[in-house]
Backbone as JSON, one array per atom type, in Angstrom:
{
  "sequence": "MEKFVTILVVGTGGFIGAVSRYTITGMIHRITPLFLPAGTLVVNVIGCLVIGILMSFVASRELVNDQAKLFLITGFLGSLTTFSTFGYETVDLLNRQKLPGLAFLNVAGNVILGLLAVWLGHQLFKLIAGS",
  "N": [[62.53, 32.67, 138.07], [64.18, 32.72, 140.1], [66.46, 31.58, 138.32], [67.34, 33.77, 136.55], [68.07, 35.88, 139.05], [70.42, 34.0, 139.43], [72.13, 34.38, 137.09], [72.32, 36.96, 136.7], [73.83, 37.47, 139.14], [76.04, 36.17, 138.92], [76.82, 37.42, 136.14], [77.32, 39.97, 136.85], [79.08, 39.83, 139.24], [81.19, 38.78, 137.08], [81.47, 40.98, 135.34], [82.53, 43.01, 136.71], [84.77, 41.94, 137.6], [85.96, 41.59, 135.17], [86.42, 44.36, 134.07], [88.3, 44.96, 136.14], [89.91, 43.19, 135.38], [90.88, 44.63, 132.65], [92.01, 47.17, 134.17], [93.88, 46.47, 135.65], [95.8, 44.94, 134.15], [96.16, 47.12, 131.96], [97.84, 48.88, 133.81], [99.67, 47.17, 134.45], [100.99, 47.28, 132.27], [101.58, 49.57, 131.72], [104.34, 49.77, 132.8], [105.74, 48.05, 132.95], [108.19, 46.47, 130.99], [107.23, 45.43, 127.5], [107.96, 42.85, 126.15], [107.48, 41.02, 127.87], [104.03, 39.07, 128.78], [103.05, 40.44, 131.13], [100.92, 41.91, 132.52], [98.9, 39.91, 132.25], [99.53, 37.34, 133.83], [100.03, 38.76, 136.53], [97.51, 39.58, 136.73], [96.24, 36.82, 136.71], [98.16, 35.72, 138.87], [97.08, 37.25, 141.03], [94.85, 36.47, 140.89], [94.83, 33.39, 141.5], [95.87, 34.06, 144.41], [93.74, 35.16, 145.53], [91.44, 33.5, 145.18], [92.74, 30.88, 146.34], [92.6, 32.55, 149.04], [89.26, 32.36, 149.63], [88.53, 30.25, 148.89], [89.79, 28.68, 150.52], [88.22, 30.06, 153.41], [85.21, 29.67, 152.62], [85.2, 26.61, 152.79], [85.73, 26.83, 155.32], [83.19, 27.91, 156.53], [80.28, 27.09, 157.29], [77.58, 28.62, 156.3], [78.33, 30.0, 153.98], [76.54, 31.88, 151.09], [75.25, 30.58, 148.79], [75.04, 31.85, 146.51], [77.0, 34.22, 146.76], [79.27, 33.11, 146.01], [79.2, 32.36, 143.72], [78.97, 34.68, 142.93], [81.91, 35.77, 143.42], [83.52, 33.46, 142.74], [82.89, 32.15, 140.17], [81.91, 34.35, 138.55], [83.27, 36.87, 139.59], [86.33, 36.29, 139.58], [86.21, 34.24, 137.7], [86.12, 36.04, 135.34], [88.13, 37.9, 136.15], [90.79, 36.21, 135.99], [92.52, 34.54, 133.37], [92.85, 31.8, 130.82], [92.92, 31.73, 128.44], [94.17, 33.96, 127.16], [96.42, 34.02, 128.22], [97.5, 31.5, 127.04], [97.2, 32.25, 124.66], [98.88, 34.79, 124.22], [101.35, 33.07, 125.09], [101.86, 31.6, 122.77], [101.87, 33.32, 120.79], [104.54, 34.9, 121.51], [106.42, 32.57, 120.84], [105.52, 32.19, 118.19], [105.21, 35.25, 116.77], [106.87, 36.5, 118.07], [109.46, 35.2, 118.19], [110.68, 33.64, 120.34], [111.38, 31.6, 122.55], [112.25, 31.23, 125.12], [111.82, 33.48, 126.5], [108.88, 32.6, 125.84], [109.05, 30.05, 127.74], [109.37, 31.21, 129.83], [106.96, 32.29, 130.46], [105.13, 30.63, 130.64], [106.15, 29.12, 132.85], [106.21, 30.93, 134.98], [103.29, 31.78, 135.11], [102.28, 29.18, 135.68], [103.82, 28.41, 138.37], [103.56, 30.61, 139.94], [100.99, 30.69, 140.14], [100.09, 28.4, 140.85], [101.45, 28.86, 143.53], [100.74, 31.4, 144.42], [97.93, 29.97, 144.8], [98.76, 28.34, 147.1], [99.45, 30.19, 149.14], [97.34, 31.74, 149.47], [95.71, 30.21, 150.68], [97.12, 29.49, 153.2], [97.48, 32.18, 154.34], [94.63, 32.74, 154.55], [94.57, 30.83, 156.79], [96.42, 31.58, 158.98], [95.15, 34.21, 159.47], [92.47, 33.61, 160.09], [93.07, 31.56, 162.43], [93.16, 29.21, 162.33]],
  "CA": [[62.95, 34.19, 138.78], [65.66, 32.34, 140.59], [67.85, 31.37, 137.21], [67.63, 35.21, 136.53], [68.47, 36.2, 139.51], [71.71, 33.55, 139.97], [72.54, 34.99, 136.54], [72.6, 38.8, 136.99], [74.74, 37.28, 140.1], [77.38, 35.99, 138.03], [77.03, 38.44, 135.7], [77.81, 41.37, 138.12], [80.69, 39.44, 139.16], [82.03, 38.83, 135.6], [81.59, 42.45, 134.97], [83.63, 43.86, 137.76], [86.47, 41.04, 137.68], [86.63, 41.97, 133.36], [86.85, 45.84, 134.46], [89.28, 44.78, 137.16], [91.27, 42.63, 134.3], [91.44, 45.56, 131.7], [92.34, 48.05, 134.34], [95.04, 46.08, 136.38], [96.68, 44.49, 132.97], [96.65, 48.31, 131.24], [98.57, 49.42, 134.91], [101.05, 46.55, 134.24], [101.81, 47.05, 130.47], [102.7, 50.53, 130.77], [105.18, 50.15, 133.59], [106.52, 46.72, 132.62], [108.64, 46.42, 129.45], [106.9, 44.75, 126.32], [108.4, 41.93, 125.63], [106.61, 39.91, 128.91], [102.67, 39.71, 128.9], [103.31, 40.53, 132.9], [99.81, 41.66, 132.84], [98.1, 38.3, 132.23], [100.59, 36.68, 134.63], [99.52, 39.29, 137.34], [95.71, 39.2, 137.26], [96.6, 35.38, 136.78], [98.42, 35.23, 140.41], [96.23, 37.73, 142.15], [93.34, 35.51, 140.98], [94.95, 32.49, 142.11], [95.92, 34.36, 145.71], [92.66, 35.4, 145.72], [90.68, 31.79, 145.07], [93.25, 30.49, 147.64], [91.61, 32.45, 150.56], [88.39, 32.24, 149.45], [88.35, 28.56, 148.94], [89.2, 28.17, 152.45], [87.25, 30.42, 153.68], [84.33, 28.76, 152.02], [85.5, 25.4, 153.69], [85.36, 26.69, 156.86], [82.34, 28.53, 157.28], [78.79, 26.33, 156.1], [76.92, 29.51, 156.2], [78.22, 30.73, 153.11], [75.97, 31.76, 150.53], [75.78, 30.15, 147.27], [75.07, 33.34, 146.01], [78.27, 34.83, 147.28], [80.35, 31.56, 145.83], [78.72, 31.96, 142.76], [79.61, 36.19, 142.33], [82.89, 35.82, 143.71], [84.19, 32.58, 142.35], [82.29, 32.16, 139.13], [81.52, 35.4, 138.16], [84.62, 37.73, 139.32], [87.49, 35.52, 139.19], [86.15, 33.88, 136.1], [86.63, 37.24, 134.21], [89.45, 38.33, 136.22], [91.88, 35.53, 135.1], [92.17, 34.29, 131.78], [93.88, 30.93, 130.47], [93.01, 31.47, 126.66], [94.95, 34.96, 127.1], [97.53, 33.37, 128.53], [97.6, 30.94, 126.17], [97.49, 33.08, 123.18], [100.24, 34.77, 124.47], [102.48, 32.23, 125.01], [101.93, 30.98, 121.31], [102.51, 34.68, 120.05], [106.03, 34.68, 122.26], [107.08, 31.56, 120.05], [105.4, 32.5, 116.86], [105.31, 35.99, 115.83], [108.37, 36.82, 118.04], [110.58, 33.72, 118.21], [111.02, 33.99, 122.12], [111.02, 30.44, 123.11], [113.01, 31.23, 126.45], [110.65, 33.84, 127.05], [107.64, 31.75, 126.17], [108.91, 29.17, 128.81], [109.47, 31.57, 131.21], [105.57, 32.96, 130.57], [104.33, 29.22, 131.24], [106.6, 28.86, 133.74], [105.92, 32.13, 135.9], [102.08, 31.57, 135.18], [101.7, 28.4, 136.48], [104.13, 28.44, 139.48], [103.42, 31.27, 140.34], [99.73, 30.97, 140.19], [100.38, 27.42, 142.0], [102.17, 29.36, 144.81], [99.83, 31.91, 144.86], [96.86, 29.66, 146.03], [99.1, 28.09, 148.42], [99.72, 31.34, 149.96], [96.5, 32.52, 149.96], [95.08, 29.16, 151.89], [97.91, 29.94, 154.67], [97.31, 33.37, 154.99], [93.7, 32.79, 155.55], [94.57, 29.77, 157.84], [97.06, 32.39, 159.61], [94.28, 35.33, 159.9], [91.6, 32.69, 160.67], [94.04, 31.41, 163.56], [92.81, 27.74, 162.19]],
  "C": [[64.33, 33.78, 139.4], [66.84, 32.1, 139.92], [68.27, 33.06, 136.77], [68.31, 35.87, 137.68], [70.54, 35.47, 139.84], [72.13, 34.34, 138.41], [72.94, 35.86, 136.7], [73.46, 38.54, 138.07], [76.04, 37.05, 139.59], [77.76, 36.93, 136.96], [77.51, 39.81, 136.07], [78.77, 41.08, 138.33], [81.68, 39.38, 138.1], [82.34, 40.03, 135.13], [82.54, 43.12, 135.87], [84.57, 43.07, 137.35], [86.83, 41.47, 135.87], [87.15, 43.2, 133.41], [88.01, 45.7, 135.27], [90.7, 44.83, 136.32], [92.06, 43.85, 133.73], [92.46, 46.44, 132.72], [94.1, 47.76, 135.07], [95.97, 45.75, 135.15], [97.0, 46.08, 132.09], [98.03, 48.92, 132.13], [100.05, 48.85, 134.27], [101.92, 46.92, 133.05], [102.06, 48.24, 130.3], [103.81, 51.29, 131.98], [106.38, 49.03, 133.96], [107.06, 46.67, 130.8], [107.64, 45.23, 128.26], [106.82, 43.58, 125.98], [107.71, 40.52, 126.55], [105.66, 39.55, 128.72], [102.71, 39.67, 130.28], [101.81, 40.93, 132.9], [98.93, 40.97, 133.44], [99.06, 37.27, 133.2], [100.07, 37.52, 135.84], [98.35, 39.38, 138.17], [95.71, 37.49, 137.48], [96.81, 34.89, 138.48], [97.94, 35.68, 141.48], [94.9, 36.92, 141.87], [93.49, 34.08, 141.4], [94.87, 32.62, 143.73], [94.06, 34.5, 146.15], [91.24, 34.14, 146.43], [91.4, 30.84, 146.35], [92.29, 30.68, 148.49], [90.33, 32.42, 150.28], [87.77, 31.0, 149.31], [88.66, 27.87, 150.75], [88.68, 28.81, 153.3], [85.44, 29.99, 153.31], [84.13, 27.34, 152.76], [85.12, 25.45, 154.77], [84.13, 27.32, 157.31], [80.69, 27.49, 156.39], [77.92, 27.33, 155.88], [77.0, 30.41, 155.04], [77.18, 30.86, 151.75], [75.86, 31.46, 149.18], [75.91, 31.29, 146.25], [76.49, 34.1, 145.39], [79.37, 34.03, 146.86], [80.15, 32.22, 144.54], [79.5, 33.76, 141.71], [81.04, 36.49, 142.51], [83.55, 35.06, 142.81], [83.93, 32.46, 140.46], [82.37, 33.54, 138.0], [82.7, 36.71, 137.96], [85.62, 37.33, 138.84], [87.67, 34.64, 137.92], [86.64, 34.93, 135.1], [87.72, 37.68, 134.84], [90.73, 38.0, 135.73], [91.62, 35.11, 133.99], [93.41, 33.25, 131.35], [94.05, 31.29, 128.83], [93.99, 33.08, 126.39], [96.11, 34.34, 127.28], [98.42, 32.17, 127.19], [98.22, 31.32, 125.04], [98.86, 34.15, 123.04], [101.46, 34.38, 124.92], [102.86, 31.82, 123.37], [103.03, 32.79, 120.52], [104.27, 35.06, 120.19], [106.93, 33.44, 120.9], [106.87, 31.98, 118.69], [105.76, 33.88, 115.98], [106.97, 36.8, 116.71], [109.62, 36.18, 118.39], [111.23, 33.76, 119.23], [111.14, 32.64, 122.6], [111.38, 30.51, 124.67], [111.49, 32.02, 127.05], [109.01, 33.02, 127.06], [107.83, 30.78, 127.31], [108.47, 29.96, 130.12], [107.82, 32.21, 131.54], [104.86, 31.7, 130.95], [104.8, 29.02, 132.68], [106.02, 29.35, 135.21], [104.14, 31.45, 136.38], [101.69, 30.44, 136.41], [102.74, 28.11, 137.93], [104.33, 29.1, 140.51], [102.0, 31.1, 141.12], [99.82, 29.79, 141.05], [100.26, 28.18, 143.88], [100.92, 30.0, 145.35], [98.41, 31.5, 145.85], [97.03, 29.29, 146.95], [98.94, 29.13, 149.37], [98.46, 31.74, 150.4], [95.68, 31.39, 151.29], [95.93, 29.48, 153.1], [97.72, 31.45, 155.13], [95.75, 33.28, 155.6], [93.58, 31.74, 156.83], [95.25, 30.84, 159.25], [96.0, 33.55, 160.3], [92.86, 35.07, 160.87], [91.74, 32.09, 162.27], [93.42, 29.99, 163.67], [94.52, 26.73, 161.6]]
}
């Protein structure tokens, strides 16, 4: 029964993360030019920011429930962010659209902004928690 509950917790987080990703990506694509996959970039940066905050929170609290970590990190953030789509869209910029400059910008943006967002999330948590 415990294994079933764990699967249910991860699956529920995954469902919410996937629906959030679909919604955010759709909104971003409606307001940005189509030549750069900005929706994937935005959800990846948001996910990095949130994991920076969550991991700092988890590290500062010994009483964080394992189920909550599975729900938020494995389920929600695991389905919100997407490395496979990032890879596909980057290769698509190279192959189909013949845009190596935009492909490089996509890679640089996801990596640099993602790492910056994790660091920022950690710093925000420290500021809010007063540590």
